[in-house]
C-alpha positions as MATLAB code, in Angstrom:
seq = 'MNAIVSIALFIAGLVLVIYFAEKLVKGAVGTSLGFGISTFLISVIFIGFDPENLAVGAVGSFEGVAGIALGSIIGAAMVAIALAFGITALFAPMKFEKVPNQILAVPILAVLLFGILVFDGLLSRADGAILLFGFVLAVVYLLRLSKRGLDLKPTGEVAETLEKAKGLSKWKSFGLLLLSLAAIVIGSEMLVASSKTIITNLGLSETVFGMTILAFLVSIEELARELPAAMKGRPEISFGNVVGSILAFFLFNAGIIALVKPLTVDSQVLRFYLPLCFGTVIVLSLFMMTKRITRWAGGILIILYLIFAFGGYI';
ca = [
       9.547   12.951  -17.390;
       8.471   15.622  -19.237;
       5.691   17.772  -18.527;
       3.227   16.516  -20.528;
       3.844   13.059  -20.080;
       3.454   13.844  -16.536;
       0.321   15.386  -16.814;
      -1.286   12.380  -18.821;
      -0.191   10.172  -16.693;
      -1.301   11.569  -14.003;
      -4.961   11.889  -15.208;
      -4.350    7.995  -16.769;
      -3.798    6.726  -12.870;
      -6.719    8.934  -11.928;
      -8.730    7.986  -13.817;
      -7.526    4.135  -12.634;
      -7.887    4.943   -9.122;
     -11.409    6.349   -9.230;
     -12.890    3.718  -11.662;
     -11.914    0.936   -9.728;
     -12.600    2.483   -5.993;
     -16.308    1.428   -7.306;
     -15.469   -1.958   -8.373;
     -13.205   -2.752   -5.282;
     -15.645   -2.163   -3.072;
     -18.192   -4.016   -5.508;
     -16.020   -6.591   -4.773;
     -15.073   -6.404   -1.184;
     -18.706   -6.165   -0.305;
     -19.664   -9.168   -2.485;
     -17.139  -11.229   -0.928;
     -18.156  -10.458    2.700;
     -21.773  -11.305    1.806;
     -20.840  -14.558    0.155;
     -18.667  -15.927    3.579;
     -21.532  -15.133    5.651;
     -21.048  -11.720    6.889;
     -24.555   -9.563    7.217;
     -25.455   -6.422    5.784;
     -25.836   -4.382    8.278;
     -22.323   -5.030    9.797;
     -21.181   -4.781    6.270;
     -22.894   -1.252    7.170;
     -20.690   -0.732   10.322;
     -17.227   -2.117    8.694;
     -17.277   -0.209    5.910;
     -18.634    2.841    7.411;
     -16.872    5.292    5.167;
     -14.738    2.955    3.300;
     -12.658    5.089    0.882;
     -10.452    2.173   -0.978;
      -9.307    5.456   -3.602;
      -7.451    7.645   -0.845;
      -6.150    4.146    0.714;
      -4.431    3.328   -1.959;
      -2.619    6.769   -2.772;
      -1.509    7.439    0.785;
       0.068    4.473    0.947;
       1.839    4.445   -2.271;
       2.882    8.055   -1.207;
       4.221    6.619    1.926;
       5.800    4.113    0.021;
       7.173    6.312   -2.170;
       8.407    8.576    1.013;
       6.117   11.154   -0.252;
       4.487   12.223    3.184;
       2.712   15.396    1.969;
       0.450   13.101   -0.615;
      -0.092   10.635    2.096;
      -1.379   13.168    4.780;
      -3.116   14.826    2.091;
      -5.069   11.667    1.576;
      -6.121   11.973    5.363;
      -6.279   15.238    6.313;
      -7.068   17.610    2.475;
      -9.730   14.674    2.070;
     -11.577   14.671    5.036;
     -11.793   18.283    4.649;
     -13.223   18.202    1.333;
     -15.703   15.262    2.726;
     -16.860   17.175    5.710;
     -16.438   21.315    4.835;
     -16.507   21.571    0.862;
     -19.279   18.669   -0.461;
     -21.170   18.984    3.199;
     -21.188   22.780    3.214;
     -22.401   23.062   -0.616;
     -25.049   19.716    0.047;
     -26.368   22.321    3.198;
     -26.619   25.479    0.448;
     -28.543   24.093   -2.132;
     -30.244   21.225    0.486;
     -30.561   22.878    4.052;
     -30.864   19.744    6.409;
     -32.255   18.834    9.337;
     -32.174   15.714   11.609;
     -35.225   14.327   13.778;
     -32.133   13.225   16.393;
     -28.666   13.050   16.769;
     -27.187   11.323   19.477;
     -24.363   13.483   21.414;
     -22.501    9.951   21.486;
     -22.170   10.151   17.867;
     -20.618   13.867   17.521;
     -17.920   12.490   20.299;
     -17.057   10.271   17.639;
     -15.178   12.447   14.888;
     -13.661   14.755   17.853;
     -11.799   11.675   19.463;
     -10.352   10.097   16.083;
      -8.606   13.233   14.743;
      -7.997   13.935   18.543;
      -5.689   11.088   18.801;
      -4.412   11.291   15.307;
      -3.549   14.633   16.301;
      -2.112   13.606   19.465;
       0.261   10.592   18.197;
       1.481   13.121   15.239;
       2.212   15.595   17.714;
       5.874   14.744   17.487;
       5.539   15.355   14.311;
       6.628   11.375   13.396;
       3.532    8.643   12.357;
       4.758    6.077   13.063;
       4.566    2.282   13.157;
       3.018    1.600   16.642;
       0.772    4.991   15.812;
      -0.870    3.535   12.733;
      -1.145    0.053   15.178;
      -3.257    2.809   17.633;
      -4.920    4.129   15.131;
      -6.263    1.018   13.643;
      -7.122   -0.167   17.547;
      -8.949    2.941   17.469;
     -10.876    2.237   14.619;
     -11.847   -1.432   15.920;
     -12.968    0.091   19.582;
     -15.129    3.132   16.887;
     -16.821    0.012   15.355;
     -17.647   -1.638   18.620;
     -19.387    1.581   20.008;
     -21.061    2.501   16.598;
     -22.141   -1.604   17.141;
     -23.539   -1.201   20.938;
     -25.282    2.231   19.680;
     -27.029    0.368   17.379;
     -28.693   -2.528   19.712;
     -30.038    0.927   22.070;
     -31.533    2.136   18.394;
     -29.497    4.871   16.298;
     -29.951    3.633   12.627;
     -26.606    3.200   11.143;
     -27.365    3.355    7.177;
     -24.219    2.805    4.719;
     -23.647    5.036    2.105;
     -21.756    5.412   -1.427;
     -20.682    2.907   -3.148;
     -21.324    0.885   -0.288;
     -25.329    1.112   -0.058;
     -25.854    1.062   -3.683;
     -24.117   -2.679   -3.652;
     -25.942   -3.626   -0.331;
     -29.490   -2.861   -2.244;
     -27.878   -4.573   -5.269;
     -26.453   -8.001   -3.293;
     -28.739  -10.640   -4.221;
     -26.982  -10.996   -7.725;
     -23.393  -11.010   -6.525;
     -20.988  -14.471   -6.959;
     -18.942  -14.877   -3.926;
     -16.234  -16.055   -6.518;
     -16.846  -13.683   -8.732;
     -16.868  -10.734   -6.019;
     -13.104  -12.039   -4.927;
     -11.733  -12.179   -8.009;
     -13.172   -8.110   -8.895;
     -11.997   -7.515   -5.788;
      -8.407   -8.670   -6.632;
      -8.402   -7.196   -9.603;
      -9.604   -3.686   -8.532;
      -7.042   -3.988   -5.794;
      -4.676   -4.399   -8.672;
      -5.384   -1.937  -10.747;
      -5.689    0.817   -7.980;
      -2.617    0.597   -7.177;
      -1.360    0.819  -10.093;
      -3.456    3.927  -10.876;
      -1.729    5.034   -7.574;
       1.879    4.490   -8.414;
       0.909    6.481  -12.203;
      -0.494    9.691   -9.876;
       2.758    9.831   -6.888;
       5.082    9.578   -9.786;
       3.198   11.956  -12.356;
       2.841   14.190   -9.075;
       6.931   14.315   -8.401;
       7.123   16.090  -11.531;
       3.951   18.195  -11.725;
       4.837   19.610   -8.023;
       8.139   20.395   -8.940;
       7.211   22.384  -12.356;
       4.783   24.133  -10.520;
       7.248   25.093   -7.390;
       4.633   24.098   -4.758;
       5.728   21.489   -1.981;
       4.301   18.244   -1.549;
       2.525   19.219    1.415;
       0.538   21.921   -0.137;
      -0.364   20.136   -3.046;
      -1.056   16.771   -1.504;
      -3.318   18.461    0.839;
      -5.128   21.324   -1.909;
      -4.828   19.580   -5.270;
      -4.929   16.212   -5.516;
      -6.822   15.776   -2.303;
      -9.553   17.485   -4.043;
      -9.868   15.572   -8.075;
      -9.223   12.172   -5.681;
     -12.093   13.112   -3.136;
     -14.725   15.470   -5.026;
     -16.907   12.707   -6.003;
     -18.214   13.237   -2.047;
     -20.202   15.620   -2.957;
     -22.079   13.433   -5.385;
     -22.622   10.829   -2.236;
     -24.212   13.787   -0.107;
     -26.220   16.608   -1.915;
     -28.557   13.515   -3.426;
     -29.287   12.227   -0.355;
     -29.741   15.556    1.040;
     -31.942   16.824   -1.671;
     -34.347   13.652   -1.664;
     -34.659   14.420    2.333;
     -32.501   11.935    3.711;
     -29.879   14.017    5.444;
     -29.031   11.315    7.781;
     -27.137    9.561    4.854;
     -25.450   13.143    4.050;
     -23.778   13.293    7.649;
     -23.141    9.495    8.062;
     -20.854    9.995    5.215;
     -18.828   12.770    7.317;
     -19.010   11.089   10.277;
     -17.510    7.335    8.230;
     -15.237    9.086    6.169;
     -13.600   11.505    9.350;
     -13.371    7.435   11.324;
     -11.800    6.188    7.766;
      -9.583    8.790    7.042;
      -8.014    9.426   10.378;
      -8.021    5.903   11.750;
      -8.217    3.186    9.222;
      -6.223    4.858    6.411;
      -3.928    6.568    8.293;
      -3.349    3.745   10.376;
      -3.076    1.249    7.431;
      -0.736    4.311    5.431;
       1.938    4.640    8.934;
       2.026    0.969    9.002;
       3.134    0.724    5.574;
       6.014    3.094    6.382;
       6.601    5.685    9.410;
       5.606    9.364    8.103;
       7.263   12.622    8.924;
       4.652   15.299    9.937;
       6.427   18.726    8.601;
       5.609   21.986   10.713;
       2.860   23.375    8.065;
       0.747   19.854    9.099;
       1.244   20.660   12.744;
       0.590   24.486   12.550;
      -1.478   25.091   10.205;
      -3.579   22.373    7.942;
      -4.257   19.719   10.900;
      -5.428   22.381   13.570;
      -7.790   24.072   11.037;
      -9.258   20.047   10.190;
      -9.942   19.602   13.733;
     -11.623   23.019   14.010;
     -13.890   22.719   11.433;
     -15.193   18.726   13.405;
     -16.174   21.035   15.960;
     -17.890   24.097   14.229;
     -19.735   20.715   12.898;
     -20.392   19.115   15.641;
     -21.430   22.272   16.868;
     -24.294   22.843   14.338;
     -25.430   19.023   14.473;
     -26.377   19.906   18.102;
     -28.971   22.161   16.557;
     -30.159   19.571   14.689;
     -29.711   20.667   11.446;
     -27.142   22.829    8.946;
     -28.852   26.038    7.171;
     -27.596   27.903    4.517;
     -25.368   30.544    6.277;
     -23.847   26.764    8.577;
     -22.822   25.731    4.905;
     -21.305   28.804    4.036;
     -19.125   28.916    6.751;
     -18.091   25.190    5.958;
     -16.845   26.381    2.428;
     -15.237   29.510    3.895;
     -13.002   26.837    6.020;
     -12.374   24.380    3.643;
     -11.502   27.519    1.340;
      -9.191   28.896    3.960;
      -7.953   25.546    4.288;
      -7.394   25.336    0.305;
      -5.929   28.460   -0.466;
      -3.868   29.515    2.611;
      -1.261   27.141    2.382;
       0.259   28.854   -0.492;
       0.231   32.582    1.503;
];
């Protein structure tokens, strides 16, 4: 596969994945509503739902490209929690009326669990099952907090779809779900196949490419989810997207990806990318304890992302 064909295939795959990810969410939510699941339960279950990164990671795992699979987890999370949230704070500093400390502990524990499981250099199927169980526990915990007054709000495409829920047909939604799933898998196959050639031509490792370039391109829409909400005076939605993304990436997505095929985790991930991501989550939680994200805090988050994005090239 020559360079021009690879780039064209990469762009086509990226467009397919991003376009049909939104359709997949619409189909999934519409099908869930059609079968009687409440909007509130959907808001919790689909918190941070990110089908594009899940599909790319799963295909990367199946094809044996561990760098891309892990990039869809760690690299994508850094785009959401550091780059997108940091830029959001620069344009619209955020104040929060209340930030339950219990919520701040959830993303830290999610990344910590992931780190413990991959510390031996392998993300096995057993590890994947543990991560999925952790996701279920997190959802149950959020449901319990909601009964104590915590207002859980859906974010991104899920929120938009729920707002238009009345016009959704159960079987049309199910058909859209199947069509979108097929399109995303095909697009992900195109992305991963072309990425192998691009990685070789650029002389990069698959880990660096997956953590930075591919994760950025697939996940940059996180900015489109977080910034408008903050600028409209609804920062809790922006932060909800951050918490949801961490749970989705490190527990649900990582669990599914590991079940598809066990992943070898190289030393660069264990010594640099994962520790920096974990540190960023802690820094963000410390900021949130002050109930505000100022411009300088946003600047620090962006700097952490830049270190993450370019540190691997050194």
